[in-house]
N, C-alpha and C positions, 0 to 999 in steps of 0.2 A: 727729748731726741736720741733717736737710734744710735746706740752704740757704733761706732765706724770701724768697720772691718774690711781689711783691704790692701793693697799694695802699691808701690810705685810702679807705672806703666810705660814702657817703651815697645812697639810692636816687635814681636818674636823675631820677623825677619829681616831687621833693620837697626835695631837699637836707636842710638841718637840721630840718625840718618834717616827717620820713618817718615818725614814730611816730606824731603826730597826724594827717596826711593817708595813712593806711595803704592801700598796695595792694600785696598779696601776689604776683599775679599779674605787675606789672610788677618786683618785686623778683627773682622767679625769672627773667623774662628777662633782667634785668642780670646774674644768676649765670651763666646759660647762655653769654652771650658772653665774659666773664670767665674760666669753666672753658675755653672753647674756645681762650683765648691763652695757657693753661699758668700762668695764675695760681694760686699756692696759698695765698696769704696776704691776709686781709682784716683791716685795723683799723677798728672800729666804736665806737660811741660810744653812751652812757646819755645822753640828752639830760635832763640835772637838772629842768629845768622841767617835762618832760612825765612822767616816771617819779615825780617826788614833787612834786606841785603842792598842797604847803601853802600855806594859808592862815590869817592869823591875825585874829579877831574881838575887836573891842574893845568894852569896855563903859565905865561912868562913869570920868573923868580919865583916858580913853584908855588904861587899864590892859587889858591880854589876858584875854581872858573864856575863849578857848579855840581850838585849832587844829583846824581842819576840811580837808578836801579842797576843794578848785578850786569843785566844784559844792554844796558846803556840806554835802556828805554825812560821816558819821561815815567814819572809813579802815578799811579791812577787813582789815589787817594792822596789827601794832605798829611797823613802819615807815615808815608813809604812804606808801605806793608804791602806785600806780594798778594795779589787777588786770588791766585791759585791754590798758595798755601793757605788764607781766609775760609776759602770754598771748603778745602779739604777738613780744616777744623770743624767749621759746622756740619759736615756731615759726620765727622766723629762725635759730635755732642749729640746729636740724632741717634746715632748707632748706640751710644751709651744710654740714651733714656730708653730705647727700644731693650734694652738687655738689664734696665733696672738699677744701673749705676749712679752712684753720686760722683762728681768730679770736683777734685781740688785742682785749680789751674795756677801751675806757676807760671806768671807772665815774663819777667825779666831774667830768663835763663840763659845765661851767658857763661856759667859755669856747669860742667856736669862732668863726674865720673873720671876727674883729672885734666880735663880739657877744656878750654876757653872757646865759647861760640860767639865771638863777638863779630856784629858787621864788619867787613873790610874797610869802609871809612873811618871806624871807631877803635882798630885792633890798636893795643899799645897804649889807650889811653885810658886815665884813671876814671872807673865808674862813678864815683863819687863826686869829684870835685871838676871834673873837665867840662866846661860847659857845653861842648858839643855834644858829649856822650850825655850828659842830663837832657839836652833838649830832644835828643832822639828817643831816650827814655819814655819822656813825658809824651811823645808822640805815639810810641809803641804801646805802652798803657791806654792812653786814649782811645784809639784806634781799635785793641781788642776789647776793652770792657764795653765802650760803647756799641760794639758790633754785636757782642754775642751775649749781651745782660739779660736776654730775654729767653736765652737757652735754658730749659727746665733743668736737665741734668747737671748743671752747674751750679755746685753746694758751696763753693768758697773760691775768693781769689787768694792767692800765694804772691806774695813778693817776687819770689822766684827762689829757683834752686842755690841753696848756702851761698846767697849774695853776698856775705860777709869774705867769701874765699875771692871774689872776683878781681880786688886791686889792693893796695896798701891803702891801711885807713890809719892815719897817725893819732886820732883824737875822737872821744865820745860825742863831742859835737859834730863832726863830721858825718858818724854813724846816724846819729840821731834826726840832724838833717836831712840826710838822703832817706832814711827809711820814713819819715813823715812826707815828704814831698812825693813818694811812691804809694804810699798809702792814702793821702789825701787825694792822689790823682784818682787811684782807683773808686774812692767814695763820691768824688765828684762826679763819675759816670754811673756809678751803681752803688745806691746806699742801702740796697736791699738785703747784701750777704756779708758775711763776715770777710775781714781781711785776715790772713793768716799770715805771720811772720817768715817761716820757711828757711830761719837761720837755724844753724847749731852752733856750739861750744858757746855758748854765751856765759859771762862772767857775772859775778854778783860786785866786783869792785875793781879798780886798777887796771882798765883794760877800755878797747875801744867799742867794742859790741857789749852790752850792759843789758842784764834780764830785766831791769826796771824800765831802761829806755823803750826797749820792745814791746814793754807792757804798756807805755803811755802811746807808742805810734801803731799798734797794730791790736787788733781783737783777739786774737788767739795765739798763743807762743809754741812752739815746737821744738822736740827733741830728737836728736838722732843719736840714740845711744849704743854706738859701737864700742865694745870694751876695749878693743884692740889698740884703738885710737886715743883713749880718755885715760889721763893721770889715775892711778890708782886702781884701774879696772880690771885689768888684765892679769893679776898675780893668783887667781884660782880658777880652775876649771868652770866651764860654760854652765854646768850644772850645779854648783856650788852657791851658798846665798849670797856672797859678796857680788859675785857676776850677777847672779839671777834680779837681786835687787837695784843693780845700777839703774836700769832704764825706769823704774818707779821712783827712786831715791831723786833723779834729776828732775823728773817731770814734775814730781810735787814740789821741788825747789823752784823751779821756774814759777810755776803757778802761785804758790806762798808770796814769793817775791814780787812779781808783777800783779798780782791780784789778777788774774785772768786765766781763763781756762788754759790748759796746754795738751797738746796732741802729740804722741808718740808717731812722728810723721815717718821715720824712716827706723826699721828694728832689723837686726839680722846676726848671725853667727859668722859670717864671713867664710862661708865654704868648708868643705872639708879639711882644710889645712888647719882648722883650728878645732874643729869636733865632726862627729859622727853626726848623721841623719837624726840617728836615735836621741842622741843629746839636743841636738837642734828642736825636737820636737818638745823635749821637757822644758826646753829655754821658752819655747813658743807658750807651751800650757800656762806656766807660771807669769810669765808676764800678761798674757791675756786676763788671766784672774786677777791678779796683782792691780794692774791699771786700773781696772774695769772697778775694782773693789775701793781705789783712792779716787776715783771720780775723773779720770782721763776723759776727753770726748772719744778717743779711740785708739786703736793701733794698725799701723801699716807695715808691711815687710818690704824691704828693700830685697828683689824687685820682683816682678811676674814672672819673667824668662830668663833662661840660660842665654849666655852670650858668646860661648866658646868658639860658636861657628861663624862669626865676625872677625872681619880683619880689618875693617875700617878704625882710623884713630877715636877713641881713645884704645878700643879691645885690642890691637895688636901692641900697644904699650904695656899695658898692665896685666899681669895674670890675675891680680885680684878682681878686677870687674867680670871676670867671664864664667864663673858659677855660682851665682847667687840667686837663681830663680827659684822662685815655688814650684814651678813646673819643669820637669827635666826637658833633655832635649828631644823627647818623644812625645810630648803635651802630657805627660802622666804628672800626677798630683806627689811632690815629695812627703814625706811623713809630717813635716812641720803645716803645710798646707791643711792636710788632714785634719791636724789639731784645731786650726782656724775653723775648718768646717763645721768640725763637732762642737765647737765652744758658740757660734753661729746658732747651732739648732739648740743648744742648752738655754741662750738667751731667749729664743722665741718660747721655750718652754717653761721658764721659770716664773715664779710670780714676785722674784726678788727685784727690786728698782735700784738705780744709783742714786746715790746720795752724797752730799759733801761729808768727808769724816768729821766727827764732833772732837774737837781736839781738848786736850787736857794738860796739855804741856807744850813748853817752846824750847827750840835750839837756838839761841841767840849766837849769831855771827856776829864777830868782832872786827875792828878796823885793822888791816896790815897783817891778816892772815890767810891760810891756804883756805879760802870759804869753801870752795867745792870739798878737798879731801875733810875737812871738818864736818861739813852737812853729811858727806857720806858715809863716814864711820858712826856718826853722833844718831842718824836716823836709823841704822839697822839695829845697833845696841838699845835704842829707845824701844824699838818695836818689840825686841827680844826680852825687854824687860815690863813689856805689858803696857807701854805708855803709846799714846796717840799725838804726836808732835806736830807743831806748827813752825815753820823756819820765819827766823825775825832777820831781817838784814840788818848790817852796819847803822847805827844812829838812827833808829826809827823808834816810835813809842813801843813800851813794853807791854804787851798785852797782858791780863789777869790770868792766870794758869796756877795750876797747883803745884807744878813743877817746872824747874828751868835748868838747861844743861848750857853752859858756856864753857865749850872747849878751845884748849891750846890758847888762852889768851896772852898777848905778848906788846911788848913797847911800852911807850909812856902816853899813849892816847887811844887804848883799844875801846874805850867807851866813853864819850861824851857826859858831862857832868847831869844835864837833864834826863838822859836816859837810866844813867846810873841811880839817881836818886828815885826813880821809878822803881827800879828794880829793889833797892833796897825796901822802899815801902810794902812792896808785895811781900818780900821775904819777912818782914818785921810782922806783917800781918797773918803770917801762917804757911805762906810756901814754901817749898824746898830748893836749894841751889845749889847745883853741883857745879864746881868751877875746877879745871885745871889750868896750872899755871905756866907758862912759859916765859917767865922773866917779863911780866906785865905790872905796870905800877896801878896798886889801888889805894884812895883814900880812904880815913877811918878803918883801917885794915885791922886793928885789934876788935874795934868796937863792932865792925860788922860780921866778922868770921870767927870771932873769940879765939883768936891765935895770936901770938907776937911773935915777929921775924927776930931771930938773934945773929943771924947773918945771911949772907947769900953769896954764892960763889958760882961762877958758870963752870961747865965741865966739856 
């Protein structure tokens, strides 16, 4: 598969309002410039508010009498989808094919850039548990996928943009059930394309949205590694090793734990308030090379165009959202877009092929720890030591490796007996084990570690 190089796309003239403020001529101008700069993939979005503008009409006692379209007309299809929006999206797909773009289509896009875009009848309802909201999401997904599954430009279906931001989710079971329902609704209507997660900020353990669960329910996971928002990641300049390795480490973590490929779906340095365009270009170059070398399917930047000229919410609310484009306000490529363009040319010229790294060691993440922080530091240190590590989630079988890193173990149940026995056997057979201990309890301590505890104190 060709490495995906591209960006997240909203039309330059309208941002999130591009479907209601339609301008096909401007979109084609956008496409021409992006194509000229060797972009091959666009992640695009079905704005839920615009495509399914359903309203509830109430009668006596405030009971719902009827569901209609926003203009109070009867729906023209059983999915309550706006036919004009559908026609526009069909044209958009054809235009993308004309300009040689692959499209990743985020379907349930109710959250974008700090604003909710739910249909009027569904505002305020829990996206994952409210029966009415879930019913209309099934209709949305069924209607979109069944209508456009024959469009050649569509590479993959994405559940939606960061859907784990749309509502409160109090358990991993709720998150799993919702993800499974949406993913399987996509597959029921099109089983020829991968289903991409579209989520960010997933966790190894002790959270609602889990890496392992997304691996079970979707075909490809996604990272959105913005250092500014992620714990431990914004402590150094954007061109330092710790910040540069954030995206690569997180993407490898997701892939190793889920056993699925993981796409760097949104990447960015978040404007000149964080760093200069020169440093952003360095950041782009290293992330492209590093993630390609680690066998990620691709890297997409957030986003195509500047949005500082827009005044519609969320752009009038949030200064962060206004200057994130790869193209400036005059449609000229910024230095980091030129880095992606050059990288695309290198890929076309090189004989090197992507392959899955052959790992020689394992980073064992244990229970009740800061799994992300430990994964992050251990991966970078292992790489610096010349190791090629694989992440192992808590309480899973221990692969046979020549070296193991088990950082900052803590508590009275950091590793279950079955896996502890596997680890000991591998070490007794010659593997090297590094453990750092933060008050964890280990059985057979003296026999295994060759040390005897005289006393323990907490400081």
